[in-house]
C-alpha positions in Angstrom: -30.7 45.8 -33.2 -30.3 48.9 -31.0 -32.3 52.0 -31.9 -30.4 55.2 -32.5 -32.2 57.0 -29.7 -32.0 54.2 -27.1 -29.4 56.1 -24.9 -31.6 59.2 -25.0 -34.7 57.3 -24.2 -33.0 55.5 -21.3 -31.7 58.9 -20.0 -35.2 60.3 -20.1 -36.6 57.3 -18.3 -33.9 57.6 -15.6 -34.6 61.3 -15.1 -38.4 61.0 -15.4 -39.3 61.2 -11.6 -37.0 64.2 -11.1 -38.4 65.9 -14.3 -42.0 65.3 -13.2 -41.3 66.8 -9.8 -39.6 69.9 -11.2 -40.7 70.4 -14.8 -44.1 68.6 -15.3 -45.8 69.7 -18.5 -42.6 71.2 -20.0 -40.7 69.9 -23.0 -37.2 68.5 -22.5 -34.4 67.9 -25.0 -32.2 64.9 -24.4 -29.0 64.7 -26.4 -26.3 62.0 -26.2 -27.8 60.7 -23.0 -27.9 64.0 -21.1 -30.5 66.6 -20.4 -29.8 69.4 -22.8 -32.6 71.8 -21.9 -36.1 72.4 -20.5 -38.7 74.5 -22.5 -42.2 75.7 -22.1 -43.3 74.7 -25.7 -42.4 72.1 -28.2 -41.6 74.8 -30.7 -39.0 76.4 -28.4 -37.5 73.0 -27.6 -37.3 72.1 -31.3 -35.7 75.5 -32.2 -33.0 75.0 -29.5 -32.5 71.3 -30.5 -31.8 72.0 -34.2 -28.5 73.5 -33.2 -27.4 70.1 -31.8 -25.9 67.3 -33.8 -28.7 64.9 -34.6 -30.2 62.8 -33.3 -31.9 64.3 -30.2 -35.0 63.4 -28.3 -37.8 65.9 -27.4 -40.4 64.7 -24.9 -43.1 66.3 -22.9 -42.6 65.6 -19.2 -45.6 63.9 -17.7 -47.3 63.2 -21.0 -48.8 59.8 -21.5 -48.3 60.1 -25.2 -45.1 60.2 -27.1 -44.3 61.2 -30.6 -44.2 58.3 -33.0 -40.9 59.5 -34.5 -38.0 61.5 -33.2 -38.7 65.2 -33.1 -35.7 65.8 -35.3 -37.5 64.0 -38.1 -40.9 65.5 -37.4 -39.7 69.1 -37.1 -37.0 69.4 -39.7 -39.1 69.1 -42.9 -41.4 71.9 -41.9 -38.8 74.3 -40.6 -35.6 73.4 -42.4 -34.0 76.1 -44.5 -34.4 75.6 -48.2 
């Protein structure tokens, strides 16, 4: 069964060497298989990403660790409008 973020994860992996060369340490938003933006902090990436239709992927370029869940899930409960 395909994961809902498989296309975004594949796009990130395809862009990884270019992203490391140009944006190492920054946070990127991948949406519908395309780079949607590059940001200095996770918070700024998440704030920009919430305007996109879900799902979207936020990853830190060059980071060995990745979030255990999509940023849209991790970020939304804390910052969602009530």
